[in-house]
C-alpha positions in Angstrom: 4.6 -4.9 3.0 3.6 -7.0 -0.2 5.7 -7.3 -3.6 5.2 -9.8 -6.6 9.4 -10.0 -6.7 10.3 -13.5 -5.1 13.6 -13.6 -6.2 14.6 -11.6 -3.0 12.6 -13.3 -0.7 11.8 -16.6 0.0 11.3 -19.3 2.7 12.9 -22.6 1.8 13.2 -25.8 4.1 16.7 -28.0 3.8 15.9 -31.8 2.1 19.5 -33.2 3.5 23.0 -32.5 4.1 26.0 -34.5 3.0 29.2 -33.9 4.3 32.5 -34.7 2.7 30.8 -37.1 0.5 29.4 -38.8 2.6 25.3 -40.2 2.1 22.7 -37.0 2.3 20.7 -37.3 5.9 18.7 -34.7 7.2 18.2 -34.7 11.1 16.8 -31.3 11.2 13.6 -29.3 10.6 15.3 -26.4 8.8 13.4 -23.5 7.9 15.0 -19.8 6.4 13.8 -16.9 5.8 15.4 -14.6 3.3 13.9 -11.3 2.8 15.8 -8.7 0.2 19.2 -8.2 2.4 18.7 -10.9 5.4 18.6 -14.2 6.4 16.9 -15.8 9.1 17.7 -19.6 10.0 16.0 -21.9 12.5 17.7 -25.3 12.6 16.5 -27.5 15.2 17.4 -31.5 16.0 15.2 -34.3 14.9 16.8 -37.1 16.0 19.5 -37.6 18.7 20.5 -37.0 22.0 20.0 -33.5 21.4 16.2 -34.1 19.6 14.3 -30.7 19.8 17.3 -28.3 20.9 18.7 -25.8 18.4 21.2 -27.5 16.1 21.9 -24.0 14.6 20.3 -20.4 14.9 21.3 -17.3 12.3 21.0 -13.9 11.0 23.5 -12.9 8.8 23.8 -10.2 5.9 22.9 -12.0 2.7 24.7 -10.7 -0.8 26.3 -11.9 -4.1 29.7 -12.5 -4.5 31.3 -13.7 -7.9 30.3 -16.8 -9.6 32.6 -20.0 -9.1 32.2 -22.0 -12.5 29.3 -20.4 -13.6 27.1 -21.1 -10.8 25.8 -18.1 -8.7 27.4 -17.5 -5.2 25.8 -16.6 -1.9 27.7 -15.0 1.2 25.8 -14.9 4.5 28.1 -12.7 7.1 26.3 -13.3 10.4 25.2 -10.8 12.7 23.6 -13.7 15.3 25.2 -17.3 15.5 24.4 -19.4 17.7 27.8 -21.5 16.9 29.6 -18.3 17.8 30.9 -17.6 14.2 29.4 -13.6 13.8 33.3 -12.7 12.8 33.3 -14.6 9.8 30.4 -15.6 6.7 30.0 -18.3 4.9 29.4 -19.1 1.0 27.5 -21.5 -1.0 27.0 -21.8 -4.4 23.3 -23.1 -6.2 22.8 -25.4 -8.7 18.6 -25.8 -9.8 18.3 -29.5 -9.9 15.9 -30.7 -12.6 13.1 -31.6 -10.2 12.8 -27.6 -8.7 14.8 -28.4 -5.8 17.9 -26.0 -5.5 21.9 -27.9 -4.7 23.7 -25.6 -2.3 27.7 -26.8 -2.0 30.8 -25.2 -0.5 32.8 -25.7 2.5 32.2 -24.7 6.6 32.6 -26.1 9.9 31.5 -29.2 10.6 30.8 -29.7 14.8 30.2 -32.8 14.7 34.0 -33.5 13.6 35.6 -30.2 14.7 36.7 -29.0 11.1 36.0 -27.6 8.1 34.7 -30.0 5.5 33.1 -29.9 2.1 29.1 -30.0 2.3 26.0 -30.4 -0.2 23.0 -29.2 1.0 19.7 -29.6 -0.7 16.5 -27.3 -0.4 13.1 -26.6 -1.1 11.4 -23.5 -1.2 8.3 -23.7 -0.2 5.2 -22.3 -2.6 3.9 -18.8 -1.7 1.0 -17.1 -3.5 1.6 -13.9 -4.3 1.7 -11.6 -3.2 2.6 -12.5 0.4 3.3 -9.7 3.5 6.5 -10.0 4.3 8.8 -7.8 6.9 12.0 -8.2 8.6 12.5 -6.5 12.1 15.5 -5.1 13.9 14.9 -4.3 18.0 16.4 -1.2 18.3 15.1 0.3 22.1 17.9 0.3 24.6 21.2 -1.8 23.7 18.9 -4.3 21.1 20.2 -3.4 17.7 23.1 -1.2 18.8 26.3 -2.3 17.1 28.1 -1.1 20.2 26.9 -4.4 21.8 27.3 -7.3 19.7 25.3 -9.5 22.1 21.9 -8.4 22.4 20.6 -8.7 19.3 17.0 -9.7 18.1 15.2 -9.8 14.9 11.5 -11.0 13.3 11.0 -12.0 9.9 8.2 -12.8 8.3 7.2 -14.5 4.7 3.4 -15.4 4.1 2.1 -17.9 6.5 6.0 -18.4 8.4 7.8 -16.5 10.8 11.2 -16.7 12.9 12.2 -14.6 15.9 16.1 -15.2 16.6 17.9 -12.9 19.4 21.2 -13.4 20.9 21.5 -12.2 24.4 24.4 -12.8 26.2 25.4 -16.0 25.8 21.8 -17.1 25.2 20.4 -17.8 21.8 16.7 -17.3 21.7 14.1 -18.6 18.8 11.1 -19.3 17.9 9.1 -20.6 14.7 5.5 -19.9 13.7 3.4 -21.1 11.5 -0.3 -19.5 10.0 -2.6 -22.8 9.9 -5.1 -21.9 7.7 -8.6 -21.1 9.8 -7.1 -22.3 12.8 -4.9 -18.9 13.0 -0.8 -18.7 14.2 0.8 -22.0 15.4 4.2 -22.0 17.3 6.6 -24.7 16.3 9.2 -24.4 18.1 10.2 -21.8 21.4 13.7 -21.0 23.1 13.9 -19.3 25.6 12.2 -16.3 24.0 10.5 -14.5 27.0 10.4 -11.3 26.8 13.2 -10.3 24.4 11.5 -11.6 21.1 8.2 -10.5 20.5 5.9 -11.8 17.9 6.1 -10.8 14.1 3.1 -8.8 13.9 0.3 -10.4 12.2 -1.6 -7.3 10.8 1.4 -5.4 8.9 0.7 -1.7 8.1 0.7 -1.4 4.5 2.9 1.9 4.8 5.5 0.4 6.3 8.9 1.0 4.5 12.6 0.2 4.9 13.5 2.4 7.6 10.7 2.6 9.6 10.2 2.3 13.5 7.4 0.4 14.5 6.0 -0.7 17.8 5.7 -4.5 18.4 4.0 -5.4 21.7 
């Protein structure tokens, strides 16, 4: 599908995070695709003993909630959460900075300290020239996508030259990130136990797709 409405469809990278008022840092390569009401989020460690591993893999339903001090607030109700937080959601308040980056503030669980802490995250939106193709797909064959089977879910998302696949297969979390490298075609940046559970996002999408359609992905 194509659309010029970029407000509800965006791709962002995290620039930094600061916990509890401590200095900001960035030890991950984090990309988030927000596509209408869904958010696909893959964070990969780039420093420390877990370098190259998943820091956090999330699929969430995202929606607005009442503002805080005049700032817009979003809530993410987690569908897949590699940290095990699917029974709760999280919220963040947003403020656009003078350079165009976005400051997100809130409180959430800090796994490094084992407790909830305030945080500040800086996000930078990737520039995308409209119109740009985008889609979000949920796997529905067999147990996959069945609400009665909470530990078998898989989602694919694409916006422009970036694609994410995130799945929960029992206690295993599977994910990948692909990027379109100009004339070189699609390149796999990260891959975690993908197997056949998380197929690649279709490169050429049918312009006739509509919300709620069932499509075949090989």
